[in-house]
C-alpha positions in Angstrom: -118.9 -125.5 169.1 -119.6 -122.4 171.3 -123.2 -123.5 171.8 -122.0 -126.9 173.2 -119.4 -125.2 175.4 -122.0 -122.9 176.9 -124.5 -125.8 177.3 -121.8 -127.9 179.1 -120.8 -125.1 181.4 -124.4 -124.3 182.4 -125.0 -127.9 183.0 -121.9 -128.2 185.2 -122.8 -125.1 187.1 -126.3 -126.3 187.7 -125.0 -129.6 189.2 -122.3 -128.2 191.5 -122.8 -128.5 195.2 -123.6 -125.3 197.0 -122.5 -124.7 200.6 -125.2 -125.1 203.2 -125.9 -121.8 204.9 -125.0 -121.7 208.5 -127.5 -120.4 211.0 -126.9 -116.9 212.3 -128.6 -117.6 215.7 -126.4 -117.7 218.8 -128.4 -120.7 219.9 -129.1 -124.2 218.7 -132.5 -124.5 217.1 -133.9 -126.7 219.9 -132.6 -124.3 222.5 -134.0 -121.3 220.6 -137.4 -122.9 220.3 -137.5 -123.7 224.0 -136.5 -120.2 225.0 -139.0 -118.6 222.6 -141.9 -120.7 223.9 -140.9 -120.2 227.5 -143.0 -118.1 229.8 -140.2 -117.6 232.2 -139.1 -113.9 232.2 -135.4 -114.9 232.9 -135.4 -117.2 229.8 -136.9 -114.5 227.7 -134.3 -112.0 228.9 -131.6 -114.5 228.1 -133.0 -114.9 224.6 -133.3 -111.1 224.1 -129.7 -110.6 225.3 -128.3 -113.2 223.0 -130.1 -111.8 220.0 -129.1 -108.3 220.9 -125.4 -109.2 221.0 -125.8 -111.0 217.7 -127.4 -108.0 216.1 -124.7 -105.7 217.4 -122.0 -107.9 215.8 -123.8 -107.8 212.5 -124.3 -104.0 212.5 -120.6 -103.6 213.3 -119.5 -105.7 210.3 -121.9 -103.9 208.0 -120.4 -100.5 208.8 -116.8 -101.6 208.4 
């Protein structure tokens, strides 16, 4: 009986829906690709500033 119970629980756990990970970028993917491929210095500065503020938020949460 225990074998069946373990088999059933493993089967149920394997079939459960897992949450989709949310992107940690401060930009939409299309906007991020456009900024990344841009040769405009202002666009690259905007990208760097957005990623820097995102990194600072992460480091603050890790230390807490």
